[in-house]
N, C-alpha and C positions, 0 to 999 in steps of 0.2 A: 441885330448884328448880321451882316451879310455872310453867306457861306464862304469857306476858304476857297481860294482858287484851285482848280484841278491840278493835280500833280502831273509833271511831264513823265514820259514813259520810263526814263532811267530812274527818276526819283521814286516813282511808283514801285518799281521792281525792288529798289533798295529798301523801301519802307516795308514791302511785303516780306522780304527775307529777314528783316529785323524783327518783325512781329512773330514770324515762324520760329526764329531762333529762340526768342523768349519763351514761347510755348514749349519747345523741345527741352529747354533747360528745366522747366517745371515738371516735365514728365519723363525725366531720365533718358532723353533721346538726343542730347546735344552732339553726340558723336556722329549722328546722321548727317550733319552739315559738312562733315569732312569728306563725304562722298561727292560733293560738288567739285567740278573741275574749274581751274582758273579760266578766265575769258579767252576766247579765240582771238586771233590777229586779223586785222582788216584784210590782209593779203589772202588768208584762207577763205574768207567770205567772198572775195572777188573771184577766186578760182571756182568756188562752188557755183556762183552765178553764171560763169562762163559755161560750165558743164550742164547746168539746168536750162540755160537759154532764156532766163528771165531773172528779174531782180528779187532779192529777198526783201520782204516788207519791213518797214522801219521798226515795228515792235519786236519782231523776231530777231532782227539784227541787234537791237539793244540787249535782248536776252542773251544771245550768244557772245556778245562782247563782254557781258558781266560774268556769265558762267557757261562754259562750253559743255553742257550736259553733265552727266554723272560718271564717276570713275568705276564704281563697283556694280556689277549686276546683282540683282536681288535687293538692293537698297533703293528705296523710293521715297522721294519727298512729296510726291503728289500721288495719292492713292497707292496702287501697286504698279505704277508706270516706271519704265526706264526712260529718263530724259536723254534724248539722243545728242551726241556730239556732232559737230559738223561733218566729221569724217565718215559717219555712218549713214548719212542721209541718202546718198545715192543707192546704197544697198537695200534700204528699206522702202524706197519710193515705189518700185514696181508692185509690191504687195499692197501698198496703200492705194494706189490707183486702181488695182483690181477690186478692192472693196467698194470703190466709188461706182463701179459699173452696175452694181445691184441697184443703186439709187437712180442712176441715169436711165435704167431700163424701164422705170415706171414714173411718169411725170408726177403722179400723186405723191410718191415718196419724196421727191425733191421739194415739193411744196410743203409737205409736213416737216421736213428737215429744216425749213427756213432758208433754203438756197434761192438766190436770185437766178434768173435765166442765164446771166453771164457766168455766174459761179458754177452752175450745173453743167454748162457747156465747156468750161475751161479745163485744161490739163495742168494748169499752173498751181499745183498743190505740193506742199512740202511736209513730210512727216516730222514731228518734233518729239514724239514720245510713243512708246509701244508697250503693250502688256501681253498677257497670255492670249487673250482673244480681243484685244482692244488696240486701236490706233488713234492717235490725236494728230490732226493735220491742220495746216494753216493755208488758207486760200491766198495766194500771193497777190492777187489784184486788190482784194478788199482788206486783207490782213486779218480777217475773222477766223476764229478757231472752231473746229468741229471735231467731234468724237464719233467713231464708228460704233454701231450697235449690232447685236447678234440677230435681232428681230426687226421687222419693218417698223419704221422707214429706213433702218440701217444706218442712219446718220442723225446727229443732233448738234445744234449750235451750243457751244459752251462758253463763248466769250467773243467780244467785239475786237479784241486784240490779245496778244500774248500777255502783256502786263496786266490787263484786266482779268484774264483767265486765272492767272496766278493769284491776284489779289482776292478774287472770289473764292478760290480754294482756301486761302488762309482764313477768310471770314468764316467758312464752314468749320474749319478746325477749331478756331477760337470759340465757336458757338456750341462745340461739343458733339458735332454730327459725325465725327470720325475719331477713332482711337488708334494708338500706336501699338504695333505688334512686333516683338523682337523674338526671332526664332533662329535656328541654325541655318535657315535658308536666306536670312537677311532681315532687314528692318523695313517695315512698310506700314501703310495705313489701311484700315478696313472701316467700312461704314458702321457707325455705332447703331445697333439695333435697339432702339428705345422700347419697342413693343415686345421684345422677346420675353421679358419678365411677365408681362401681362398674359402673353400667349402660354407660358409655362403654367401660370396660375389657372388659366382656363382649362388646360389639359388636366391639371391636378383635380380641378373641380369635376370634370367629366369622369375621371377615374373614380373619384369618391362616390359620384352618383351611381356609376356602374356597380361599384362594390356594395352600395347600400341597397340596390334593387333586389338582389336575392334575399337579403335579410328581411326587407319589407314584405317580400312574397311569403317568406317563412312565417313572419309575424301574422300575416293575414290568414295563412293556413292554420296556425295555432289558434287564432281567434275563432275561426270557423269550427275547429275541433272542439274548442271550449264551449261554443254556443250549442253544438250538437249534443255534447255531453250533458250540459246543464238542462237543455230541452228534454233530454231523455230522463234526467233525474226529476225534472218538474212533472213529467208524465207519470212517473212512478209515484211521486208524492200525491198526484191527483187521484191515482187509483187507491192509495192507502188513506184517503182523506177521512174515511169513517173511523179508522183506527188512530188517526193523528189528532192531537188536541191543539188548541190555539197556541200553547207554549212552544210546540215544535215549529209551528209556522213562524213564530217570532224569531226562533233560532235561525231558521232558514233565511229570514230577511236580514238578520245580523251578519250571517256568512256572506250574503250577497253584497252587503255594504262594504266588506273588506276587499272586494274585487277592485282592480285598477280602473282608472278613469275611462279606459277604452271600452269597459264592459258596462257602461251606463245603460246602453240600449238593452243589454241582457237583463239588468235590474228592472227595466220597464216591463220586459216580458214576464219576469217573475211576479211582478205586482199584478199583472193581468191574471196570472195563474191563481194568486191569492184571492183575487176578486171572484174567480170562478169557484174557488173552494168555499168562500163565504156564501155564494149563491146556493151551492149544494147543501151547505149546513142549513140554510134557510129552508130549502125544500124539505130536508129531513125533519126540521122543526114542525113544518106544516103538516107532514105525514103523521107525526106524533100527536099533534093536536087533533087531527081527524080521528085517530084511533081512540083518543080519550073521549071524544064526543060520541063515537060509536058505542063505547063501553057505557 
């Protein structure tokens, strides 16, 4: 079955907002659509083009004819951006052009941003959305959409046209990459941090390990103290071997058996001590036999 024919720009925009509206209804954000303004009039676009000195590209014209930006500041349908109405473009344009100078100052930045030589040299740029430290611009000759960045290369391509840029945004929302935030400052989207939970778990694990380390150190010290005490006791037992019978030795072995699994090594040491005791007993027996022989 052949793929469906590509949507024209107006149909693409209508379809994108239909999908976004359905998502917002499911996430208690349907009122956000009310922030969209009705479409502008062709006369207003003609006046804007006269003041700019160049034509508005087809995709952007289609967008503004459908919705002339947003009414309320703080409400954002795309990220945390304010979608600009036609009337605000001329006021925002000088700041947008200033941001482009950083890209033009370094040819490598322009290449990294995906700009063609004509786009990099052109002043025909139109801002269509602004944020706290972000600006989205349309290159009038190519119709492509770019977003400014705070770090080099200071610009990145986000769409081949305004309708495609908006369609790609809705794709991300539907895929769960963004979540809706409703606050007293407005309603907007933030990027969904899927790794935060894993990061928190990792931090908790680190905290647990840090908390366990002192206890482990204390356990080691306790084990060392126990070994020293038991070694001292074993030494005293060795000195008193002549006065201690085999029954006492068995009792000592029984006590050692009750020790925790961590003291298995110590039991081995006690066994060595018992072997030494048996050797001494054997020596005593030999001396006794010698005495009897002498008698």
